[in-house]
DRENTORKOL-3810 file (N, C-alpha, C; in nm, 4 decimals):
REM DRENTORKOL-3810
@n.u->10.4698; n.v->19.4175; n.w->6.5587; ca.u->10.5412; ca.v->19.4223; ca.w->6.6844; c.u->10.4869; c.v->19.5411; c.w->6.7633
@n.u->10.4753; n.v->19.5235; n.w->6.8920; ca.u->10.4241; ca.v->19.6305; ca.w->6.9771; c.u->10.5393; c.v->19.7205; c.w->7.0215
@n.u->10.5144; n.v->19.8510; n.w->7.0102; ca.u->10.6129; ca.v->19.9480; ca.w->7.0572; c.u->10.5445; c.v->20.0488; c.w->7.1489
@n.u->10.6233; n.v->20.1062; n.w->7.2372; ca.u->10.5762; ca.v->20.2107; ca.w->7.3273; c.u->10.6235; c.v->20.3432; c.w->7.2702
@n.u->10.5305; n.v->20.4347; n.w->7.2471; ca.u->10.5653; ca.v->20.5629; ca.w->7.1861; c.u->10.6504; c.v->20.6478; c.w->7.2795
@n.u->10.7481; n.v->20.7139; n.w->7.2203; ca.u->10.8324; ca.v->20.8075; ca.w->7.2947; c.u->10.7931; c.v->20.9517; c.w->7.2653
@n.u->10.7143; n.v->20.9719; n.w->7.1593; ca.u->10.6689; ca.v->21.1053; ca.w->7.1206; c.u->10.5200; c.v->21.0998; c.w->7.0909
@n.u->10.4577; n.v->21.2150; n.w->7.0883; ca.u->10.3169; ca.v->21.2229; ca.w->7.0499; c.u->10.3090; c.v->21.2297; c.w->6.8983
@n.u->10.2181; n.v->21.1536; n.w->6.8400; ca.u->10.2036; ca.v->21.1520; ca.w->6.6947; c.u->10.0564; c.v->21.1421; c.w->6.6575
@n.u->10.0299; n.v->21.1686; n.w->6.5299; ca.u->9.8977; ca.v->21.1470; ca.w->6.4738; c.u->9.9145; c.v->21.0408; c.w->6.3661
@n.u->9.8423; n.v->20.9311; n.w->6.3802; ca.u->9.8558; ca.v->20.8191; ca.w->6.2868; c.u->9.7171; c.v->20.7682; c.w->6.2509
@n.u->9.6925; n.v->20.7561; n.w->6.1213; ca.u->9.5634; ca.v->20.7088; ca.w->6.0710; c.u->9.4468; c.v->20.7907; c.w->6.1272
@n.u->9.4678; n.v->20.9222; n.w->6.1392; ca.u->9.3622; ca.v->21.0116; ca.w->6.1852; c.u->9.3370; c.v->21.0067; c.w->6.3351
@n.u->9.4214; n.v->20.9413; n.w->6.4091; ca.u->9.4040; ca.v->20.9309; ca.w->6.5533; c.u->9.5281; c.v->20.9841; c.w->6.6234
@n.u->9.5072; n.v->21.0598; n.w->6.7309; ca.u->9.6187; ca.v->21.1154; ca.w->6.8071; c.u->9.6649; c.v->21.0160; c.w->6.9131
@n.u->9.7964; n.v->21.0007; n.w->6.9221; ca.u->9.8574; ca.v->20.9154; ca.w->7.0234; c.u->9.9572; c.v->20.9997; c.w->7.1013
@n.u->9.9660; n.v->20.9750; n.w->7.2318; ca.u->10.0603; ca.v->21.0490; ca.w->7.3159; c.u->10.1736; c.v->20.9562; c.w->7.3580
@n.u->10.2817; n.v->21.0167; n.w->7.4051; ca.u->10.3965; ca.v->20.9383; ca.w->7.4508; c.u->10.3516; c.v->20.8427; c.w->7.5607
@n.u->10.3947; n.v->20.7183; n.w->7.5501; ca.u->10.3566; ca.v->20.6167; ca.w->7.6474; c.u->10.2503; c.v->20.5213; c.w->7.5955
@n.u->10.1793; n.v->20.5619; n.w->7.4892; ca.u->10.0800; ca.v->20.4725; ca.w->7.4288; c.u->10.1503; c.v->20.3553; c.w->7.3618
@n.u->10.0794; n.v->20.2454; n.w->7.3510; ca.u->10.1357; ca.v->20.1261; ca.w->7.2882; c.u->10.0654; c.v->20.1025; c.w->7.1555
@n.u->10.1468; n.v->20.0890; n.w->7.0511; ca.u->10.0952; ca.v->20.0666; ca.w->6.9159; c.u->10.1469; c.v->19.9349; c.w->6.8614
@n.u->10.0672; n.v->19.8758; n.w->6.7727; ca.u->10.1103; ca.v->19.7554; ca.w->6.7018; c.u->10.1555; c.v->19.7991; c.w->6.5631
@n.u->10.2844; n.v->19.7876; n.w->6.5372; ca.u->10.3450; ca.v->19.8334; ca.w->6.4121; c.u->10.3821; c.v->19.7115; c.w->6.3277
@n.u->10.3580; n.v->19.7177; n.w->6.1954; ca.u->10.3990; ca.v->19.6062; ca.w->6.1089; c.u->10.5500; c.v->19.5816; c.w->6.1192
@n.u->10.5875; n.v->19.4541; n.w->6.1138; ca.u->10.7281; ca.v->19.4140; ca.w->6.1299; c.u->10.8230; c.v->19.4884; c.w->6.0359
@n.u->10.7796; n.v->19.5124; n.w->5.9125; ca.u->10.8695; ca.v->19.5766; ca.w->5.8160; c.u->10.8911; c.v->19.7250; c.w->5.8455
@n.u->10.8111; n.v->19.7868; n.w->5.9324; ca.u->10.8267; ca.v->19.9288; ca.w->5.9657; c.u->10.8912; c.v->19.9525; c.w->6.1021
@n.u->10.9073; n.v->19.8489; n.w->6.1805; ca.u->10.9579; ca.v->19.8647; ca.w->6.3170; c.u->11.0961; c.v->19.9289; c.w->6.3190
@n.u->11.1841; n.v->19.8873; n.w->6.2311; ca.u->11.3196; ca.v->19.9432; ca.w->6.2268; c.u->11.3190; c.v->20.0939; c.w->6.2084
@n.u->11.2319; n.v->20.1414; n.w->6.1214; ca.u->11.2207; ca.v->20.2851; ca.w->6.0954; c.u->11.1731; c.v->20.3587; c.w->6.2206
@n.u->11.0751; n.v->20.3024; n.w->6.2889; ca.u->11.0215; ca.v->20.3652; ca.w->6.4093; c.u->11.1278; c.v->20.3726; c.w->6.5186
@n.u->11.2013; n.v->20.2647; n.w->6.5368; ca.u->11.3040; ca.v->20.2624; ca.w->6.6410; c.u->11.4208; c.v->20.3540; c.w->6.6060
@n.u->11.4614; n.v->20.3530; n.w->6.4784; ca.u->11.5743; ca.v->20.4343; ca.w->6.4327; c.u->11.5456; c.v->20.5833; c.w->6.4494
@n.u->11.4220; n.v->20.6243; n.w->6.4196; ca.u->11.3847; ca.v->20.7655; ca.w->6.4293; c.u->11.3519; c.v->20.8084; c.w->6.5722
@n.u->11.3506; n.v->20.7138; n.w->6.6649; ca.u->11.3250; ca.v->20.7483; ca.w->6.8041; c.u->11.1792; c.v->20.7744; c.w->6.8349
@n.u->11.0902; n.v->20.7252; n.w->6.7510; ca.u->10.9470; ca.v->20.7461; ca.w->6.7736; c.u->10.8924; c.v->20.6522; c.w->6.8798
@n.u->10.9604; n.v->20.5403; n.w->6.9010; ca.u->10.9129; ca.v->20.4438; ca.w->6.9991; c.u->11.0220; c.v->20.3468; c.w->7.0371
@n.u->10.9904; n.v->20.2638; n.w->7.1378; ca.u->11.0833; ca.v->20.1605; ca.w->7.1807; c.u->11.0083; c.v->20.0281; c.w->7.1882
@n.u->11.0779; n.v->19.9227; n.w->7.1595; ca.u->11.0171; ca.v->19.7902; ca.w->7.1573; c.u->10.9801; c.v->19.7475; c.w->7.2987
@n.u->10.8595; n.v->19.6923; n.w->7.3130; ca.u->10.8214; ca.v->19.6382; ca.w->7.4435; c.u->10.8206; c.v->19.4860; c.w->7.4396
@n.u->10.8392; n.v->19.4309; n.w->7.3215; ca.u->10.8469; ca.v->19.2861; ca.w->7.3067; c.u->10.9935; c.v->19.2472; c.w->7.2974
@n.u->11.0257; n.v->19.1353; n.w->7.3555; ca.u->11.1624; ca.v->19.0867; ca.w->7.3433; c.u->11.1846; c.v->19.0465; c.w->7.1994
@n.u->11.2956; n.v->19.0894; n.w->7.1470; ca.u->11.3291; ca.v->19.0514; ca.w->7.0106; c.u->11.3934; c.v->18.9138; c.w->7.0182
@n.u->11.3205; n.v->18.8175; n.w->6.9702; ca.u->11.3678; ca.v->18.6800; ca.w->6.9749; c.u->11.3814; c.v->18.6314; c.w->6.8324
@n.u->11.5004; n.v->18.5914; n.w->6.7991; ca.u->11.5205; ca.v->18.5361; ca.w->6.6664; c.u->11.4620; c.v->18.3963; c.w->6.6660
@n.u->11.3824; n.v->18.3726; n.w->6.5667; ca.u->11.3207; ca.v->18.2415; ca.w->6.5578; c.u->11.4275; c.v->18.1393; c.w->6.5235
@n.u->11.4376; n.v->18.0433; n.w->6.6094; ca.u->11.5375; ca.v->17.9397; ca.w->6.5893; c.u->11.4675; c.v->17.8212; c.w->6.5247
@n.u->11.5102; n.v->17.7904; n.w->6.4073; ca.u->11.4495; ca.v->17.6802; ca.w->6.3358; c.u->11.5048; c.v->17.5489; c.w->6.3887
@n.u->11.4173; n.v->17.4535; n.w->6.3931; ca.u->11.4598; ca.v->17.3211; ca.w->6.4344; c.u->11.5281; c.v->17.2575; c.w->6.3153
@n.u->11.6534; n.v->17.2265; n.w->6.3338; ca.u->11.7299; ca.v->17.1694; ca.w->6.2237; c.u->11.7183; c.v->17.0179; c.w->6.2269
@n.u->11.6912; n.v->16.9634; n.w->6.1137; ca.u->11.6850; ca.v->16.8190; ca.w->6.0999; c.u->11.8263; c.v->16.7712; c.w->6.0697
@n.u->11.8668; n.v->16.6653; n.w->6.1370; ca.u->12.0011; ca.v->16.6135; ca.w->6.1127; c.u->12.0094; c.v->16.5626; c.w->5.9703
@n.u->12.1099; n.v->16.6067; n.w->5.9027; ca.u->12.1318; ca.v->16.5609; ca.w->5.7662; c.u->12.1969; c.v->16.4235; c.w->5.7713
@n.u->12.1521; n.v->16.3400; n.w->5.6819; ca.u->12.2142; ca.v->16.2079; ca.w->5.6749; c.u->12.3445; c.v->16.2198; c.w->5.5976
@n.u->12.4515; n.v->16.1999; n.w->5.6662; ca.u->12.5826; ca.v->16.2031; ca.w->5.6028; c.u->12.6399; c.v->16.0623; c.w->5.6060
@n.u->12.7449; n.v->16.0434; n.w->5.5350; ca.u->12.8084; ca.v->15.9113; ca.w->5.5344; c.u->12.8524; c.v->15.8732; c.w->5.6754
@n.u->12.9056; n.v->15.9700; n.w->5.7498; ca.u->12.9520; ca.v->15.9419; ca.w->5.8851; c.u->12.8360; c.v->15.9005; c.w->5.9740
@n.u->12.7230; n.v->15.9697; n.w->5.9606; ca.u->12.6061; ca.v->15.9382; ca.w->6.0416; c.u->12.5543; c.v->15.7986; c.w->6.0080
@n.u->12.5508; n.v->15.7655; n.w->5.8790; ca.u->12.5036; ca.v->15.6333; ca.w->5.8384; c.u->12.5949; c.v->15.5242; c.w->5.8931
@n.u->12.7254; n.v->15.5461; n.w->5.8880; ca.u->12.8210; ca.v->15.4477; ca.w->5.9402; c.u->12.8012; c.v->15.4314; c.w->6.0900
@n.u->12.7841; n.v->15.5436; n.w->6.1623; ca.u->12.7624; ca.v->15.5379; ca.w->6.3066; c.u->12.6354; c.v->15.4608; c.w->6.3391
@n.u->12.5292; n.v->15.4843; n.w->6.2631; ca.u->12.4034; ca.v->15.4153; ca.w->6.2880; c.u->12.4175; c.v->15.2657; c.w->6.2632
@n.u->12.4856; n.v->15.2293; n.w->6.1560; ca.u->12.5047; ca.v->15.0875; ca.w->6.1253; c.u->12.5867; c.v->15.0199; c.w->6.2343
@n.u->12.6913; n.v->15.0873; n.w->6.2811; ca.u->12.7754; ca.v->15.0305; ca.w->6.3863; c.u->12.6956; c.v->15.0127; c.w->6.5146
@n.u->12.6108; n.v->15.1080; n.w->6.5461; ca.u->12.5308; ca.v->15.0995; ca.w->6.6673; c.u->12.4290; c.v->14.9869; c.w->6.6558
@n.u->12.3663; n.v->14.9754; n.w->6.5391; ca.u->12.2690; ca.v->14.8684; ca.w->6.5196; c.u->12.3373; c.v->14.7325; c.w->6.5298
@n.u->12.4518; n.v->14.7181; n.w->6.4668; ca.u->12.5246; ca.v->14.5918; ca.w->6.4711; c.u->12.5695; c.v->14.5583; c.w->6.6129
@n.u->12.6096; n.v->14.6580; n.w->6.6872; ca.u->12.6561; ca.v->14.6355; ca.w->6.8240; c.u->12.5410; c.v->14.5878; c.w->6.9118
@n.u->12.4223; n.v->14.6394; n.w->6.8911; ca.u->12.3087; ca.v->14.5978; ca.w->6.9733; c.u->12.2550; c.v->14.4626; c.w->6.9293
@n.u->12.2707; n.v->14.4274; n.w->6.8041; ca.u->12.2213; ca.v->14.2995; ca.w->6.7540; c.u->12.3103; c.v->14.1825; c.w->6.7942
@n.u->12.4349; n.v->14.2071; n.w->6.8327; ca.u->12.5279; ca.v->14.1002; ca.w->6.8680; c.u->12.4880; c.v->14.0307; c.w->6.9975
@n.u->12.4162; n.v->14.0994; n.w->7.0838; ca.u->12.3788; ca.v->14.0403; ca.w->7.2134; c.u->12.2764; c.v->13.9366; c.w->7.1970
END
């Protein structure tokens, strides 16, 4: 995740100043934000999984009724 630095730091032998943008591994982002070292510049979007409708007895009955209703014509 990309963050904008709020403080000057030295990371991996390179100096960064406040305002620089770094790409931080997802598992470390919380630590960086909590300590005030940076702020997120990416919108935090929870990945919404596409849910597949589970076949339940009610769904099967509804489908059968709909099929039968259309076949009557």
